[in-house]
C-alpha positions as CSV (number, residue, x, y, z in Angstrom):
1,M,96.2,105.2,100.1
2,K,92.6,106.2,99.3
3,T,92.5,108.7,102.2
4,S,95.8,110.3,101.1
5,V,94.6,110.8,97.5
6,I,91.4,112.4,98.7
7,S,93.3,114.7,101.0
8,L,95.7,115.6,98.2
9,A,92.8,116.4,95.9
10,L,91.1,118.6,98.5
11,A,94.4,120.4,99.3
12,I,95.0,121.2,95.6
13,A,91.4,122.5,95.2
14,A,91.8,124.7,98.4
15,G,95.2,126.0,97.2
16,L,93.9,126.9,93.8
17,A,90.8,128.6,95.3
18,S,92.9,130.7,97.7
19,V,95.3,132.2,95.2
20,A,95.1,136.0,95.5
21,P,94.4,138.4,94.2
22,L,91.9,136.9,91.8
23,P,89.4,138.8,89.7
24,C,85.8,137.7,89.4
25,F,84.9,136.0,86.1
26,A,81.5,135.6,84.5
27,A,80.1,132.1,83.8
28,D,79.7,131.0,80.2
29,H,76.7,129.0,79.1
30,Q,78.5,128.1,75.9
31,D,81.3,126.3,77.7
32,L,80.6,122.6,77.2
33,E,82.0,120.3,79.9
34,E,81.8,116.5,80.1
35,G,78.6,115.4,81.7
36,L,77.3,118.9,82.3
37,P,74.8,118.0,81.0
38,T,76.0,116.0,78.0
39,R,79.1,114.0,77.3
40,V,80.8,115.8,74.5
41,E,83.1,118.7,75.4
42,D,84.2,121.8,73.4
43,A,87.8,122.8,72.9
44,Y,87.9,125.9,75.0
45,P,89.2,126.2,78.6
46,H,88.1,128.6,81.2
47,P,89.9,132.0,81.2
48,Y,93.2,132.3,83.0
49,R,92.6,132.4,86.8
50,A,88.9,131.9,86.5
51,R,87.3,129.6,89.1
52,E,84.1,127.7,89.0
53,V,82.2,125.3,91.3
54,Q,79.7,122.8,90.0
55,A,77.1,120.4,91.3
56,A,75.3,117.9,89.2
57,V,72.5,115.5,90.0
58,R,71.8,112.5,87.8
59,Y,69.3,109.7,87.5
60,L,70.5,106.5,85.8
61,N,68.2,103.7,84.8
62,E,70.3,100.5,84.5
63,D,69.7,96.8,84.1
64,E,71.0,96.2,87.6
65,G,68.7,98.9,89.1
66,D,68.2,102.6,89.4
67,L,71.0,104.9,90.6
68,G,71.2,108.5,91.8
69,E,74.4,110.4,91.4
70,L,75.6,113.7,93.0
71,E,78.8,115.0,91.4
72,I,80.8,117.9,92.9
73,G,83.4,119.6,90.8
74,F,85.8,122.5,90.8
75,D,87.5,124.1,87.7
76,Y,90.4,126.5,87.6
77,G,92.1,128.4,84.8
78,A,95.6,127.4,86.0
79,A,97.4,129.1,83.1
80,R,96.6,130.7,79.8
81,N,94.9,128.0,77.6
82,L,95.0,125.5,80.5
83,Q,92.1,124.4,82.6
84,V,92.4,122.0,85.6
85,S,89.4,120.3,87.1
86,L,88.7,118.1,90.2
87,A,85.4,116.2,90.5
88,A,84.0,113.2,92.4
89,P,80.7,111.3,92.1
90,F,78.6,110.1,95.1
91,L,76.2,107.3,94.1
92,F,73.1,106.0,95.9
93,G,70.3,103.5,94.9
94,S,69.9,99.9,94.0
95,G,72.3,99.8,91.0
96,D,76.0,99.0,90.8
97,R,77.8,101.6,92.9
98,A,81.4,100.6,92.0
99,G,83.5,103.8,91.7
100,N,81.4,105.7,94.2
101,G,83.7,108.5,95.5
102,D,86.5,108.1,92.9
103,V,88.4,111.4,92.5
104,R,88.9,112.6,88.9
105,L,91.7,115.0,87.9
106,H,91.2,116.6,84.5
107,A,93.5,118.9,82.6
108,L,92.5,120.6,79.2
109,Y,95.0,122.4,77.1
110,N,93.9,124.5,74.1
111,F,96.5,124.6,71.3
112,N,94.7,127.2,69.1
113,T,91.5,129.2,68.7
114,E,89.4,128.7,65.6
115,T,90.4,130.5,62.4
116,M,88.9,130.7,59.0
117,R,90.9,127.6,58.0
118,T,91.4,125.6,61.2
119,P,89.1,124.4,64.0
120,A,89.9,124.9,67.7
121,L,92.0,122.0,69.0
122,S,92.6,120.8,72.5
123,L,94.1,117.8,74.4
124,V,92.7,116.5,77.7
125,L,94.6,114.3,80.1
126,E,92.7,112.7,82.9
127,S,93.4,110.4,85.9
128,R,90.7,108.7,87.8
129,F,92.0,107.6,91.2
130,A,90.6,104.5,93.0
131,T,89.4,106.4,96.1
132,G,85.9,105.0,96.0
133,T,83.9,101.9,96.5
134,D,85.2,98.6,94.9
135,S,87.8,100.5,93.0
136,E,91.4,99.5,92.2
137,G,94.2,101.0,90.2
138,T,94.3,104.4,88.4
139,D,92.6,104.9,85.0
140,V,94.5,107.3,82.7
141,S,92.8,108.9,79.7
142,A,93.8,111.1,76.8
143,K,91.2,112.9,74.7
144,A,91.5,115.0,71.5
145,I,88.8,117.7,71.0
146,M,87.9,119.7,67.9
147,T,85.4,122.6,67.8
148,R,84.3,124.3,64.6
149,T,81.7,127.0,64.0
150,I,79.3,126.5,61.1
151,G,76.2,128.2,59.6
152,T,74.9,131.7,60.2
153,W,73.5,131.2,63.8
154,A,76.8,130.6,65.5
155,E,76.3,126.9,65.5
156,R,79.2,124.7,66.5
157,V,80.3,121.1,65.9
158,H,82.5,119.2,68.3
159,V,84.4,116.0,67.8
160,N,85.8,114.1,70.8
161,I,88.1,111.0,70.5
162,A,89.4,109.4,73.8
163,Y,91.5,106.5,74.9
164,T,91.6,105.1,78.4
165,D,94.1,102.8,79.9
166,V,92.4,100.8,82.7
167,G,94.6,100.7,85.8
168,S,93.4,97.4,87.3
169,P,91.0,95.5,84.9
170,E,89.0,92.6,86.3
171,P,89.3,89.1,84.6
172,G,87.4,89.3,81.4
173,D,87.7,93.1,81.2
174,R,89.5,95.2,78.6
175,C,92.8,96.9,79.4
176,Q,92.1,99.7,77.0
177,V,88.8,101.4,76.1
178,W,88.0,103.8,73.2
179,F,85.3,106.5,73.0
180,A,84.2,108.7,70.0
181,G,81.5,111.4,70.1
182,I,80.2,114.2,68.0
183,G,78.2,117.1,69.2
184,Y,76.3,120.1,67.9
185,D,75.1,123.2,69.6
186,R,73.2,126.4,68.6
187,P,71.8,129.4,70.5
188,L,68.1,129.2,71.4
189,S,68.3,132.8,72.6
190,F,70.9,135.2,73.9
191,D,71.2,133.3,77.1
192,E,70.2,129.7,76.2
193,L,72.1,127.0,74.3
194,L,70.7,123.8,72.8
195,I,73.1,120.8,72.7
196,L,72.7,117.6,70.7
197,D,75.2,114.8,70.6
198,A,75.8,111.1,70.0
199,F,78.7,108.9,71.1
200,W,80.1,105.3,70.8
201,E,81.9,103.7,73.7
202,Q,83.6,100.3,74.0
203,S,82.3,98.1,76.7
204,D,84.5,97.5,79.7
205,E,84.0,93.8,79.3
206,R,85.6,91.9,76.4
207,D,82.4,90.0,75.7
208,G,80.1,93.1,76.4
209,D,78.2,95.1,73.9
210,D,79.6,98.5,72.8
211,S,77.3,101.4,73.6
212,I,75.7,103.9,71.3
213,V,74.0,106.8,73.1
214,V,72.2,110.0,72.0
215,E,71.8,113.0,74.2
216,V,70.0,116.4,74.3
217,G,70.6,119.2,76.7
218,V,70.1,122.9,77.4
219,R,72.4,125.4,79.2
220,S,70.8,128.6,80.5
221,Q,72.6,131.7,81.8
222,L,70.8,132.6,85.1
223,T,73.0,135.5,86.1
224,P,76.4,136.8,84.9
225,W,78.0,134.3,87.4
226,S,75.7,131.3,87.2
227,V,74.5,128.7,84.7
228,L,71.8,126.0,85.0
229,A,72.0,123.0,82.7
230,W,69.8,120.0,82.2
231,G,69.6,117.1,79.7
232,A,68.8,113.5,79.1
233,S,70.2,110.6,77.2
234,T,69.0,107.2,75.9
235,A,71.1,104.2,74.9
236,L,70.3,102.8,71.4
237,A,72.6,99.8,72.0
238,G,75.1,98.4,74.4
239,D,75.7,98.4,78.1
240,A,75.1,102.1,78.8
241,P,72.2,103.1,81.1
242,D,68.9,102.9,79.3
243,V,68.0,106.4,80.4
244,T,70.0,109.2,82.1
245,A,68.7,112.5,83.3
246,T,71.0,115.3,84.5
247,I,70.6,118.8,86.1
248,A,73.7,120.8,86.9
249,Y,74.5,124.2,88.4
250,H,77.7,126.2,87.8
251,Y,78.9,129.2,89.8
252,S,81.9,131.3,88.7
253,F,83.8,133.5,91.1
């Protein structure tokens, strides 16, 4: 089952990448995506038929030990206002490696662009398949995203609220988990963006402590087709890793 899901995910990615003819699209350092480098997303998808590959390296300092993570991802503008993404993490180190290799399928649909009266609004549906280490069941998530421009420096505020239905919870674990985050970004220069965010997330365990985490990140436009992002987070409370550091690279084609 796990092999068939991985094969299907790779086949989808290959099929999307091979659609022809496709124009070349520039990368966008203002396009906030989950974990690249911070958790909160913005409400805007990639342009129609745009393609992007991503590689992110993370260091996570946890109570159980240190972990390294390499995440490989692929994004595609599958339709107007619709972005589809595939990603998988590969974990190494002395910490808990449950979920190593799980495939994540992520679809973001934007309902409207921002106007003078209304923010940009999007809905994300995501499935995390149990293709990796010590994984069972399929987790399904829904996330609402709002983005609003404020101030005179093209600053933006983002609100993310997400609900996850856990496919196969362990005894003592929750069947549903909630997440809420707020983010802020502003240009540092023409090709650099500063990101600040904070989020609250329920613990997977019924008797666990909910997490409160703050993050900071920067996204830099290296070339018209590539973006380098880096960031760090620290947990103020709960079961989240004490410290996380991320560096990510995006290439659009």
